[in-house]
C-alpha positions as CSV (number, residue, x, y, z in Angstrom):
1,X,113.3,97.6,99.4
2,X,112.3,97.0,96.1
3,X,111.3,93.9,97.3
4,X,108.9,95.3,100.0
5,X,107.1,97.5,97.5
6,X,106.7,94.1,95.2
7,X,105.2,92.4,98.0
8,X,102.8,95.4,98.6
9,X,102.0,95.5,95.0
10,X,101.1,92.1,94.8
11,X,99.0,92.4,97.8
12,X,97.2,95.5,96.4
13,X,96.2,93.5,93.3
14,X,95.1,90.4,95.3
15,X,93.6,92.5,98.4
16,X,92.5,90.9,101.6
17,X,88.6,91.8,101.7
18,X,86.6,92.1,105.2
19,X,83.2,92.0,104.6
20,X,81.1,93.6,107.3
21,X,77.6,92.7,106.3
22,X,74.4,94.4,107.3
23,X,71.2,92.2,108.6
24,X,68.8,92.1,105.5
25,X,71.8,92.1,103.1
26,X,72.1,88.2,102.3
27,X,71.5,89.0,98.9
28,X,74.5,91.5,98.1
29,X,76.2,89.7,100.5
30,X,75.8,86.3,98.1
31,X,76.6,88.3,95.2
32,X,80.3,89.8,96.4
33,X,81.4,86.4,97.9
34,X,80.3,85.0,94.4
35,X,82.5,87.6,92.9
36,X,85.4,87.5,95.5
37,X,85.6,83.7,94.5
38,X,85.9,84.6,90.7
39,X,88.7,86.5,91.3
40,X,90.5,84.8,94.2
41,X,90.4,87.5,96.2
42,X,90.5,86.2,99.8
43,X,88.4,87.3,102.8
44,X,90.2,88.4,105.9
45,X,89.7,87.0,109.3
46,X,89.9,90.5,111.0
47,X,91.0,94.3,110.1
48,X,94.4,93.5,110.5
49,X,94.8,91.3,107.3
50,X,92.5,93.5,105.6
51,X,93.1,95.9,102.7
52,X,89.7,96.1,101.3
53,X,86.3,97.0,103.5
54,X,83.5,96.1,102.0
55,X,80.1,97.2,104.1
56,X,77.3,94.9,102.8
57,X,73.9,96.6,103.1
58,X,71.4,99.4,102.3
59,X,72.9,102.7,103.3
60,X,69.8,103.0,105.6
61,X,71.6,101.4,107.9
62,X,73.8,104.7,108.4
63,X,71.0,106.4,110.2
64,X,70.9,106.6,114.2
65,X,68.9,104.1,116.1
66,X,68.5,102.9,119.6
67,X,71.5,101.0,119.7
68,X,73.6,103.9,118.2
69,X,74.5,104.9,114.8
70,X,75.8,102.1,112.4
71,X,78.3,103.8,110.5
72,X,79.9,105.4,114.0
73,X,79.6,102.2,116.4
74,X,81.2,99.3,114.6
75,X,81.8,100.2,110.7
76,X,84.1,103.0,111.9
77,X,86.2,101.0,114.5
78,X,86.9,98.5,112.1
79,X,88.2,101.0,109.3
80,X,90.3,102.0,112.1
81,X,91.6,99.2,112.5
82,X,93.1,98.0,108.8
83,X,96.3,99.1,108.2
84,X,97.6,101.6,105.6
85,X,97.1,101.3,102.3
86,X,93.4,100.7,102.5
87,X,89.9,101.4,100.8
88,X,86.4,101.1,101.4
89,X,83.7,100.3,99.4
90,X,79.5,100.0,100.5
91,X,77.4,97.2,98.3
92,X,73.8,98.0,98.5
93,X,72.7,96.5,94.6
94,X,73.4,93.1,94.3
95,X,74.5,93.9,90.6
96,X,76.8,96.5,90.9
97,X,79.3,94.2,93.1
98,X,82.1,93.6,90.8
99,X,81.5,97.6,90.2
100,X,82.2,98.0,93.5
101,X,85.1,95.7,94.0
102,X,86.3,97.7,91.0
103,X,86.2,100.8,92.8
104,X,87.8,99.6,96.1
105,X,91.0,97.8,94.0
106,X,91.2,101.5,92.2
107,X,91.5,103.3,95.6
108,X,94.0,100.9,96.5
109,X,96.2,101.3,93.9
110,X,96.0,105.2,94.4
111,X,96.5,104.6,98.0
112,X,99.2,102.4,97.4
113,X,101.5,104.8,94.8
114,X,100.8,107.8,97.7
115,X,102.3,105.8,100.3
116,X,105.5,104.8,98.1
117,X,105.8,108.5,97.3
118,X,105.5,109.4,101.1
119,X,107.7,106.3,101.9
120,X,110.6,107.6,99.7
121,X,110.7,111.0,101.3
122,X,110.7,109.6,104.9
123,X,113.3,107.1,103.9
124,X,115.8,109.6,102.5
125,X,115.3,112.0,105.4
126,X,115.9,108.7,107.1
127,X,119.2,108.1,105.4
128,X,120.5,111.8,105.9
129,X,119.6,111.7,109.4
130,X,121.2,108.5,110.1
131,X,124.4,109.3,108.3
132,X,124.7,112.7,110.7
133,X,124.2,110.3,113.5
134,X,127.2,107.7,112.9
135,X,129.3,111.2,112.4
136,X,128.8,111.6,116.5
137,X,128.7,107.9,117.6
138,X,131.0,105.0,117.8
139,X,130.1,102.5,115.1
140,X,130.8,99.7,117.9
141,X,128.4,100.9,120.5
142,X,125.6,99.1,121.3
143,X,122.5,100.4,119.5
144,X,120.0,101.0,122.1
145,X,116.0,101.6,120.5
146,X,113.7,103.7,122.6
147,X,111.3,104.1,119.4
148,X,108.6,101.5,121.4
149,X,108.6,99.1,119.0
150,X,110.1,95.6,120.0
151,X,112.2,93.3,117.8
152,X,109.3,91.9,115.5
153,X,108.1,95.5,115.3
154,X,105.1,95.3,117.3
155,X,104.5,98.3,120.0
156,X,105.0,98.8,123.7
157,X,102.7,101.8,123.9
158,X,100.4,101.7,126.2
159,X,97.0,102.8,124.6
160,X,94.0,101.5,125.8
161,X,94.7,100.5,128.9
162,X,92.4,103.7,130.9
163,X,89.5,101.6,128.9
164,X,90.7,98.4,130.4
165,X,91.9,97.0,127.1
166,X,95.0,94.7,126.8
167,X,95.6,94.3,122.9
168,X,92.1,94.4,122.0
169,X,90.7,91.8,124.6
170,X,88.7,93.4,127.8
171,X,90.9,93.1,131.3
172,X,89.5,90.3,134.1
173,X,87.7,90.6,136.8
174,X,87.4,87.8,139.4
175,X,85.0,85.3,140.4
176,X,84.4,82.2,142.2
177,X,84.8,79.2,140.1
178,X,82.6,75.8,141.2
179,X,85.6,74.8,143.5
180,X,85.7,78.2,145.5
181,X,88.6,79.4,143.9
182,X,89.4,82.9,142.6
183,X,89.6,82.8,138.4
184,X,89.4,85.5,136.4
185,X,86.8,86.3,134.3
186,X,87.0,87.9,130.9
187,X,84.1,89.2,129.2
188,X,85.1,89.0,125.1
189,X,82.7,90.3,122.3
190,X,82.2,87.8,119.4
191,X,80.8,89.5,116.1
192,X,79.2,91.5,114.7
193,X,81.9,91.1,112.2
194,X,83.7,88.2,111.8
195,X,84.3,85.6,109.1
196,X,81.7,82.8,108.9
197,X,79.4,84.5,111.3
198,X,76.0,85.5,111.2
199,X,75.1,88.4,109.9
200,X,74.4,91.3,112.9
201,X,74.7,89.0,115.8
202,X,76.6,89.8,118.6
203,X,77.4,87.5,122.0
204,X,78.8,88.6,125.0
205,X,80.9,85.7,126.7
206,X,82.0,85.6,130.3
207,X,85.1,83.1,130.0
208,X,86.5,81.3,133.1
209,X,89.8,80.0,131.9
210,X,88.8,78.3,128.6
211,X,85.0,77.7,129.6
212,X,82.2,79.8,128.8
213,X,80.3,80.9,132.1
214,X,77.5,83.4,130.8
215,X,76.4,84.3,127.3
216,X,74.2,87.4,126.3
217,X,72.6,87.4,123.1
218,X,72.4,91.1,121.5
219,X,71.3,91.2,117.6
220,X,72.6,94.6,116.1
221,X,70.0,97.0,115.9
222,X,68.9,97.8,112.2
223,X,66.2,99.5,110.5
224,X,63.1,96.8,109.5
225,X,62.8,95.9,105.9
226,X,59.8,95.8,103.9
227,X,61.3,92.5,101.8
228,X,61.4,89.2,103.0
229,X,64.2,87.8,104.0
230,X,66.5,86.5,101.0
231,X,66.3,82.6,102.3
232,X,62.3,82.6,103.4
233,X,60.8,84.5,100.2
234,X,59.6,81.8,98.2
235,X,57.5,80.5,101.4
236,X,56.6,83.8,102.6
237,X,55.6,84.7,98.8
238,X,53.1,81.9,98.3
239,X,51.9,82.9,101.4
240,X,50.8,86.1,100.2
241,X,48.9,84.4,97.5
242,X,51.8,84.6,94.8
243,X,52.5,81.5,92.4
244,X,56.0,80.0,93.3
245,X,57.1,76.5,92.2
246,X,58.3,73.7,94.2
247,X,61.3,73.9,92.2
248,X,62.3,77.2,93.0
249,X,61.5,76.9,96.8
250,X,63.9,73.3,96.8
251,X,66.6,75.7,94.9
252,X,66.3,78.0,97.8
253,X,66.3,75.6,100.4
254,X,69.5,73.8,98.9
255,X,71.1,76.9,98.5
256,X,70.7,78.3,102.1
257,X,71.7,75.0,103.3
258,X,74.8,74.9,101.5
259,X,75.2,78.2,102.6
260,X,74.8,77.0,106.1
261,X,77.2,74.1,105.7
262,X,80.2,76.5,104.2
263,X,80.3,78.3,107.9
264,X,80.1,75.1,109.2
265,X,83.0,73.7,107.5
266,X,84.6,76.7,107.5
267,X,84.7,77.4,111.5
268,X,86.1,73.8,111.6
269,X,88.7,74.4,109.6
270,X,88.0,72.3,106.7
271,X,88.8,75.5,104.1
272,X,88.8,73.5,101.4
273,X,85.4,71.6,101.5
274,X,83.8,75.2,102.6
275,X,84.7,77.1,99.5
276,X,83.8,73.6,97.4
277,X,80.5,73.8,99.6
278,X,80.1,77.6,98.4
279,X,80.6,76.9,94.8
280,X,77.9,74.3,94.9
281,X,75.5,77.0,96.1
282,X,76.6,79.9,93.8
283,X,75.6,77.2,90.9
284,X,72.3,76.8,92.5
285,X,71.6,80.3,92.6
286,X,72.5,80.7,89.2
287,X,69.9,78.0,87.8
288,X,71.7,74.7,87.8
289,X,69.2,72.0,86.7
290,X,68.6,69.2,88.8
291,X,70.9,66.5,87.3
292,X,73.8,69.5,87.9
293,X,73.0,70.1,91.2
294,X,73.0,66.2,92.2
295,X,76.2,65.7,90.7
296,X,77.7,68.1,92.5
297,X,76.2,67.9,96.2
298,X,76.3,64.1,95.9
299,X,79.9,63.8,96.8
300,X,80.1,66.7,98.8
301,X,77.8,65.1,101.0
302,X,79.5,61.8,100.7
303,X,83.1,63.5,101.7
304,X,81.4,65.3,104.6
305,X,79.4,62.2,106.1
306,X,82.7,59.9,106.1
307,X,85.0,62.4,107.6
308,X,86.0,60.9,110.9
309,X,88.0,64.1,111.9
310,X,84.8,66.3,111.5
311,X,82.6,63.7,113.6
312,X,85.1,63.8,116.2
313,X,85.2,67.7,116.3
314,X,81.5,68.1,116.0
315,X,80.0,65.1,118.2
316,X,78.6,66.2,121.5
317,X,78.8,70.2,120.9
318,X,75.4,72.0,121.5
319,X,73.0,68.7,122.2
320,X,69.6,70.2,122.0
321,X,67.3,67.5,122.4
322,X,63.9,67.4,120.6
323,X,61.8,68.1,123.6
324,X,63.8,71.0,125.1
325,X,64.0,72.4,121.2
326,X,59.9,72.2,120.9
327,X,59.4,73.7,124.4
328,X,61.8,76.9,123.1
329,X,60.0,77.2,119.7
330,X,62.4,75.9,117.7
331,X,61.2,74.0,114.5
332,X,63.4,73.0,111.2
333,X,66.5,71.1,111.0
334,X,67.9,72.3,114.6
335,X,64.1,70.1,115.8
336,X,64.5,67.5,113.4
337,X,68.3,66.6,114.4
338,X,67.2,66.0,117.9
339,X,70.7,65.8,119.0
340,X,74.4,68.2,118.5
341,X,76.5,70.2,116.4
342,X,76.8,66.6,114.0
343,X,73.7,65.6,114.2
344,X,72.2,69.0,112.5
345,X,75.1,68.8,110.0
346,X,73.7,65.5,108.9
347,X,70.1,67.1,108.6
348,X,71.2,69.9,106.4
349,X,73.5,67.2,104.1
350,X,70.0,65.5,103.6
351,X,68.1,68.4,102.8
352,X,70.4,69.2,100.3
353,X,70.4,66.0,98.9
354,X,66.3,66.3,98.4
355,X,66.1,69.5,97.5
356,X,69.3,69.4,94.9
357,X,67.1,66.6,93.0
358,X,63.5,68.4,93.4
359,X,65.0,71.9,91.7
360,X,63.4,71.4,88.7
361,X,59.7,70.6,89.6
362,X,57.3,73.2,88.2
363,X,53.8,72.4,90.1
364,X,53.1,74.9,92.1
365,X,53.8,75.1,96.1
366,X,51.7,74.7,98.6
367,X,50.9,77.7,100.4
368,X,50.4,75.6,103.6
369,X,54.0,74.7,103.1
370,X,55.6,77.5,104.8
371,X,58.7,75.5,106.4
372,X,62.0,77.4,105.3
373,X,65.5,76.9,106.3
374,X,65.3,77.5,109.7
375,X,61.9,76.4,110.6
376,X,58.4,77.3,110.1
377,X,57.1,80.7,109.0
378,X,53.7,80.6,110.1
379,X,54.5,81.3,114.0
380,X,54.3,84.8,116.0
381,X,57.9,84.1,116.8
382,X,60.8,83.7,113.5
383,X,62.7,80.7,113.4
384,X,65.9,82.6,114.1
385,X,64.3,84.3,117.1
386,X,63.9,80.7,118.8
387,X,67.8,79.5,117.8
388,X,68.7,82.9,119.6
389,X,66.9,82.1,122.4
390,X,68.7,78.9,122.5
391,X,71.9,80.0,122.0
392,X,72.8,80.5,125.9
393,X,72.2,77.1,127.1
394,X,73.8,75.3,124.4
395,X,77.0,77.8,124.9
396,X,77.4,78.1,128.6
397,X,79.9,75.4,130.0
398,X,81.4,74.6,127.0
399,X,84.8,75.5,125.9
400,X,85.4,78.7,123.8
401,X,87.0,77.0,121.0
402,X,83.9,75.2,120.6
403,X,81.6,78.3,120.8
404,X,81.6,79.3,117.2
405,X,81.0,75.6,115.8
406,X,78.0,75.6,118.2
407,X,77.1,78.8,116.4
408,X,77.2,77.4,113.3
409,X,75.8,74.5,113.6
410,X,72.6,76.7,114.2
411,X,73.4,79.2,111.6
412,X,70.5,81.7,113.2
413,X,69.5,84.1,110.0
414,X,69.0,87.6,111.4
415,X,67.1,88.8,108.3
416,X,64.0,87.4,109.8
417,X,64.5,89.7,112.9
418,X,64.6,93.1,110.5
419,X,61.4,91.8,108.7
420,X,58.6,93.7,108.8
421,X,55.6,91.5,109.2
422,X,52.4,93.1,106.8
423,X,49.4,91.9,106.0
424,X,49.2,93.1,102.4
425,X,51.6,90.9,99.6
426,X,55.0,89.9,99.8
427,X,56.8,91.2,97.0
428,X,60.3,89.9,95.6
429,X,63.1,92.1,96.2
430,X,65.1,92.5,93.4
């Protein structure tokens, strides 16, 4: 019992954090991720592994919209899935990320002590009940447990079956496959909250076996933001008439691609590389010189380019020829790559190397250069909207295990969909 309490306290001191990021909150997310890395707190892949729910984004997102209530729809669902002791905090100001995490830790510690007290009372009652029961039964009789738990502590209850759920997944329908056989069709939602997943993206997949048969893209409804998307900010400010240096734009581009690469490495299972990449991203955003950044990105680029495993895992996935990309309005790295997920990663790596070397340039950014990390910003369709529109064709017919790699290789930024285009000048947020 004492060992269990010690383990619980150790977990509380280094809690698993589940990030729930709303579209338009990239700046806040980056601040939270940097602080988590500094503290060594792990990010949870789902509610069952989490202790602390960190909701990232403006509280305007709580307002009801056509898509439902932001808080009650999915944040409340995440909260219910986290086992106690648990806590949740909301980060709206990137400058207060550390304070929010401190507050969450304090709430966890209070909850842990309350659980200890409740557990002590339950344990004392259980010992008394057990002693009374043993006086009435033969000690050698086989013990039959009808409490609803299996040998591993799992539940045999039927909660959720009326809703067509089994272990959180929808029940399968039936449909014909290409051979005329009747196969199960499983409808599976991905998002909006997954580790290493574009904030606010929901994909609804229809699976037959391990193959993705149909894909529907549903961005989370979020309030429009008057502020420019964080990654596109230098180019949009320049287009609005502000002075932005080429070095500042190169620094933002370098950090944006490092952020995308961090997701890409993480979903391929290369966690160490993902952590290193995010560290360099944070150094870029913190103002590291071109010399320092170049010394940091060069070994990352070489390591990724030389990885045979990474090439084997990602070659041939999500092939998007340049001609088709152009027809769909795709610009930027996905158009330049003219190929698969591996090719898109190589384009990012090349851009990271060039932009890291240019981040100290002081001359003004040309107002005609309105190409952000995902593509051109002077078109009616945001670059990430074209990427989202391309996802169904790239995912349909692929193996389910490859879906997240394909999504990460495009890394659409849903902040671009929340930005209110206005004729007035664009001002820096924060």
